[in-house]
C-alpha positions as CSV (number, residue, x, y, z in Angstrom):
1,X,6.0,-5.9,16.1
2,X,4.9,-8.2,19.1
3,X,7.1,-7.3,22.1
4,X,9.4,-10.0,23.7
5,X,8.0,-10.8,27.3
6,X,9.7,-12.5,29.9
7,X,7.3,-14.2,32.1
8,X,9.0,-17.5,32.8
9,X,12.3,-18.9,31.9
10,X,10.6,-20.8,29.2
11,X,10.1,-17.5,27.3
12,X,13.8,-17.7,26.0
13,X,15.7,-20.3,24.6
14,X,18.6,-22.4,26.1
15,X,21.1,-20.4,24.1
16,X,19.5,-17.1,24.7
17,X,19.6,-17.7,28.6
18,X,23.1,-18.8,28.2
19,X,24.2,-15.8,26.4
20,X,22.2,-13.5,28.6
21,X,23.8,-14.7,31.6
22,X,27.5,-14.4,30.0
23,X,26.5,-10.7,29.2
24,X,25.4,-10.4,33.0
25,X,28.7,-11.6,34.1
26,X,30.6,-9.0,31.6
27,X,28.1,-6.2,32.8
28,X,29.2,-7.0,36.3
29,X,33.0,-7.0,35.7
30,X,32.4,-3.6,33.8
31,X,30.4,-2.3,36.9
32,X,33.3,-3.0,39.3
33,X,35.9,-1.7,36.8
34,X,33.9,1.6,37.1
35,X,33.1,1.6,33.5
36,X,30.1,3.5,32.4
37,X,27.5,1.8,30.0
38,X,24.3,3.8,29.4
39,X,22.4,2.5,26.3
40,X,19.1,3.1,27.8
41,X,19.1,6.6,28.0
42,X,15.8,8.3,27.6
43,X,14.3,4.9,28.1
44,X,11.7,4.5,31.1
45,X,10.8,1.7,33.0
46,X,7.4,1.5,34.9
47,X,7.3,-0.8,37.9
48,X,3.8,-2.2,39.2
49,X,4.1,-4.0,42.4
50,X,1.1,-5.6,44.1
51,X,3.4,-7.3,46.8
52,X,6.2,-5.8,49.0
53,X,9.8,-5.9,47.8
54,X,13.3,-5.4,48.8
55,X,15.6,-7.1,46.4
56,X,13.5,-7.0,43.4
57,X,12.8,-3.3,43.5
58,X,16.4,-2.2,44.5
59,X,17.9,-4.2,41.9
60,X,15.5,-3.2,38.9
61,X,15.7,0.6,40.0
62,X,19.5,0.6,40.3
63,X,20.1,-1.5,37.2
64,X,17.8,1.0,35.2
65,X,19.6,3.9,36.6
66,X,23.1,2.4,35.7
67,X,21.9,1.7,32.3
68,X,21.1,5.5,32.0
69,X,17.4,5.1,32.1
70,X,14.7,6.1,34.5
71,X,12.1,4.2,36.5
72,X,8.9,4.9,38.2
73,X,7.4,2.7,41.1
74,X,3.7,2.2,41.2
75,X,2.0,0.4,44.2
76,X,-1.4,-0.7,44.5
77,X,-2.5,2.9,45.7
78,X,-1.2,4.5,42.5
79,X,-3.0,2.8,40.0
80,X,-6.5,1.7,38.9
81,X,-5.6,-1.8,38.6
82,X,-8.0,-3.8,41.0
83,X,-10.2,-0.7,41.4
84,X,-12.4,-1.1,38.3
85,X,-10.2,-0.5,35.2
86,X,-9.7,-3.9,33.2
87,X,-6.0,-4.9,33.1
88,X,-6.2,-4.9,29.4
89,X,-6.9,-1.0,29.3
90,X,-4.2,-0.2,31.8
91,X,-1.7,-2.2,29.9
92,X,-2.9,-0.5,26.6
93,X,-2.2,3.1,28.2
94,X,0.8,2.3,30.2
95,X,2.6,0.8,27.2
96,X,2.1,4.0,25.1
97,X,4.2,5.9,27.7
98,X,6.8,3.7,28.8
99,X,9.5,1.4,27.3
100,X,9.5,-1.8,29.7
101,X,7.2,-2.9,32.4
102,X,8.0,-4.9,35.3
103,X,5.1,-6.5,37.2
104,X,5.1,-8.1,40.8
105,X,1.7,-9.5,41.0
106,X,-0.2,-12.0,43.3
107,X,-1.5,-13.9,40.5
108,X,0.5,-14.9,37.5
109,X,-2.6,-14.7,35.1
110,X,-2.8,-10.9,35.9
111,X,0.6,-10.6,34.4
112,X,0.0,-12.9,31.4
113,X,-3.2,-10.7,30.6
114,X,-1.3,-7.7,31.0
115,X,1.5,-8.8,28.5
116,X,-1.2,-9.9,26.2
117,X,-2.3,-6.2,25.7
118,X,1.0,-4.5,26.2
119,X,3.1,-2.9,23.4
120,X,6.3,-3.1,25.2
121,X,8.1,-5.9,26.9
122,X,6.6,-7.0,30.3
123,X,8.9,-8.8,33.0
124,X,7.5,-10.8,35.4
125,X,9.3,-9.8,38.7
126,X,7.5,-12.5,40.8
127,X,4.0,-14.1,40.6
128,X,2.2,-16.8,42.8
129,X,3.5,-19.3,39.8
130,X,7.0,-18.2,38.9
131,X,10.0,-16.2,39.7
132,X,12.3,-16.3,36.7
133,X,14.4,-13.1,37.7
134,X,15.8,-14.8,40.7
135,X,16.7,-17.8,38.8
136,X,18.8,-15.7,36.3
137,X,20.7,-14.5,39.4
138,X,21.0,-18.1,40.9
139,X,22.3,-19.7,37.8
140,X,24.8,-16.8,37.2
141,X,26.0,-17.3,40.8
142,X,26.6,-21.1,40.1
143,X,28.4,-20.4,36.8
144,X,30.7,-17.6,38.5
145,X,31.5,-20.2,41.6
146,X,31.8,-23.7,39.7
147,X,31.5,-23.3,36.0
148,X,28.5,-24.6,34.0
149,X,25.6,-26.2,35.6
150,X,24.9,-28.6,32.6
151,X,24.8,-32.2,33.8
152,X,25.0,-31.0,37.6
153,X,22.5,-32.3,40.4
154,X,20.4,-29.6,42.3
155,X,18.3,-30.4,45.4
156,X,15.3,-28.4,46.4
157,X,14.2,-28.8,49.8
158,X,10.9,-27.4,51.1
159,X,7.7,-25.9,49.7
160,X,7.0,-26.7,46.0
161,X,6.4,-23.1,45.3
162,X,6.9,-20.3,42.6
163,X,10.7,-20.3,43.1
164,X,10.6,-24.0,42.8
165,X,8.9,-23.8,39.6
166,X,11.6,-21.6,38.1
167,X,14.0,-24.1,39.4
168,X,12.0,-26.7,37.3
169,X,12.1,-24.7,34.2
170,X,15.9,-23.8,34.9
171,X,16.5,-27.7,34.9
172,X,15.0,-28.0,31.5
173,X,16.8,-24.9,29.9
174,X,20.2,-25.4,31.4
175,X,20.3,-29.0,31.2
176,X,20.8,-30.2,34.9
177,X,18.7,-32.6,37.1
178,X,16.7,-31.2,40.1
179,X,15.6,-33.4,43.0
180,X,12.8,-32.1,44.9
181,X,11.9,-33.0,48.4
182,X,8.8,-31.8,49.8
183,X,6.1,-32.9,52.7
184,X,3.0,-34.3,51.3
185,X,0.6,-31.7,49.8
186,X,3.1,-29.2,49.1
187,X,4.6,-30.9,45.7
188,X,5.0,-28.3,42.6
189,X,2.3,-27.8,40.1
190,X,1.5,-31.0,38.1
191,X,1.5,-28.6,34.9
192,X,5.0,-27.2,35.6
193,X,6.3,-30.5,36.0
194,X,4.8,-32.0,33.1
195,X,6.6,-29.4,30.9
196,X,10.0,-30.4,32.4
197,X,10.3,-33.8,30.8
198,X,12.8,-36.3,32.7
199,X,14.9,-33.8,34.5
200,X,13.2,-33.5,37.8
201,X,12.6,-36.4,40.5
202,X,10.1,-35.9,43.2
203,X,11.4,-37.2,46.5
204,X,9.8,-37.2,50.0
205,X,13.1,-37.6,51.8
206,X,15.0,-34.3,52.1
207,X,18.2,-36.6,53.0
208,X,17.7,-38.6,49.9
209,X,17.3,-35.6,47.8
210,X,20.2,-34.0,49.0
211,X,22.7,-36.8,48.8
212,X,25.4,-35.9,46.1
213,X,23.7,-32.9,45.0
214,X,25.9,-29.9,43.6
215,X,23.6,-27.2,45.1
216,X,21.1,-27.1,47.9
217,X,18.4,-24.7,47.8
218,X,15.5,-23.9,49.9
219,X,13.0,-20.9,50.5
220,X,10.9,-19.7,53.4
221,X,8.2,-22.1,54.5
222,X,5.4,-19.5,54.6
223,X,5.6,-16.6,51.6
224,X,3.6,-13.5,51.4
225,X,0.0,-14.1,51.6
226,X,0.4,-17.3,53.8
227,X,0.6,-15.8,57.1
228,X,-2.5,-17.4,58.2
229,X,-1.1,-20.8,57.2
230,X,2.3,-20.3,59.3
231,X,1.4,-22.4,62.3
232,X,0.5,-25.5,60.3
233,X,3.3,-25.2,57.9
234,X,6.0,-25.3,60.7
235,X,4.4,-28.6,61.6
236,X,4.1,-30.0,58.0
237,X,7.8,-29.0,57.1
238,X,9.3,-30.5,60.5
239,X,12.3,-32.3,59.4
240,X,13.0,-30.2,56.1
241,X,15.5,-27.7,57.5
242,X,18.8,-27.4,55.7
243,X,21.3,-27.9,58.4
244,X,24.9,-29.0,58.4
245,X,24.1,-32.8,58.7
246,X,22.0,-32.4,55.6
247,X,24.7,-30.4,53.7
248,X,27.3,-32.9,54.6
249,X,25.1,-35.5,52.4
250,X,25.6,-33.4,49.5
251,X,28.9,-33.0,47.3
252,X,31.9,-31.9,49.3
253,X,32.0,-28.6,47.1
254,X,28.0,-28.1,47.2
255,X,26.9,-24.7,47.2
256,X,24.0,-23.5,49.5
257,X,21.2,-21.0,47.8
258,X,18.4,-19.3,49.2
259,X,16.2,-16.5,47.3
260,X,15.8,-14.6,50.8
261,X,14.5,-13.3,53.0
262,X,15.7,-16.2,55.2
263,X,14.6,-17.2,58.8
264,X,17.5,-18.8,60.7
265,X,16.3,-21.9,62.7
266,X,13.4,-22.5,60.3
267,X,14.1,-23.7,56.8
268,X,17.8,-23.2,57.2
269,X,20.5,-23.4,60.1
270,X,22.4,-20.2,60.7
271,X,25.4,-22.3,60.4
272,X,24.8,-23.1,56.9
273,X,23.4,-19.8,55.5
274,X,26.3,-18.0,57.3
275,X,28.8,-20.7,56.5
276,X,31.3,-21.2,53.6
277,X,29.0,-23.2,51.4
278,X,26.6,-20.1,51.2
279,X,26.7,-18.2,48.2
280,X,23.2,-16.3,49.2
281,X,24.8,-12.7,49.2
282,X,26.3,-13.4,45.8
283,X,22.7,-14.4,44.6
284,X,21.3,-11.1,45.9
285,X,23.8,-9.1,44.4
286,X,23.5,-11.0,40.9
287,X,19.7,-9.8,41.0
288,X,21.2,-6.5,39.8
289,X,23.7,-7.6,37.0
290,X,21.3,-10.5,35.4
291,X,18.4,-8.0,35.4
292,X,20.6,-5.2,33.6
293,X,21.4,-8.0,31.1
294,X,17.7,-8.8,30.7
295,X,16.9,-5.2,30.2
296,X,19.5,-4.7,27.7
297,X,18.4,-7.9,25.9
298,X,14.8,-6.7,25.7
299,X,15.5,-3.1,24.8
300,X,18.5,-2.8,22.9
301,X,18.4,-4.1,19.2
302,X,20.8,-6.7,18.5
303,X,24.0,-5.3,17.3
304,X,23.6,-1.8,18.5
305,X,24.4,-1.7,22.1
306,X,26.0,-5.2,23.2
307,X,29.4,-3.6,23.8
308,X,30.2,-0.4,25.6
């Protein structure tokens, strides 16, 4: 049987994603009540990380442990990937030994090639193209705070990067509209936009994008691997900080989101990220619960482990 991979949000249907997030909220409640639920006993998760990580690594390792399974972490020093062995060979070998493989890679094509040859589910834990696990946590956070996101408006302010691409996919799957405000030359991928249908509007002016929005989202202006571009990016993104004045243009109950790490005084004003509209700490925590629901979905046959 072909394994079910999770490389982008589009790998699951709208109904599957909505059910997964309902389950994430259930698992969060169970955890807070101290209920033990360990359907992944004797299961092993391998994590291959080409990039450093805080929230992603901790949330996956802790989540697998809470579900009763074990995990092993592999940095670039620990495998033959990139040092002569074809990706397909590594995938064939590892997938005969573990039950699920989580990959954080420099290039999305690497994860896609790995999944093509893997016998077990592969989860994209971040690539240069997408960050779907972050969006599971983000949408869960919105649902917990405001209810259904369907029909709402989100405003992305900043770089049209991998997280932005996953927000585009989320707009398509969850039925909301996404305004994207980027400086010239930093717009999201045309290919990703083409697949979004009419749920995305590109806007140059961040104030116009934020006006009336139910969520305002941003991200760091210089991600990992872009350190050499930082000085130029700081100039190009001048005027794209999410500050109190920008938030005042959004809906009065609008939430502020950021996937972290955040740089106060650059992409976001401290008064916003540390203020009452910010849900960034809930987002970070929900990485744990959303990913537990994802692991359960991929590894527990339907009807055999969906309840404690």
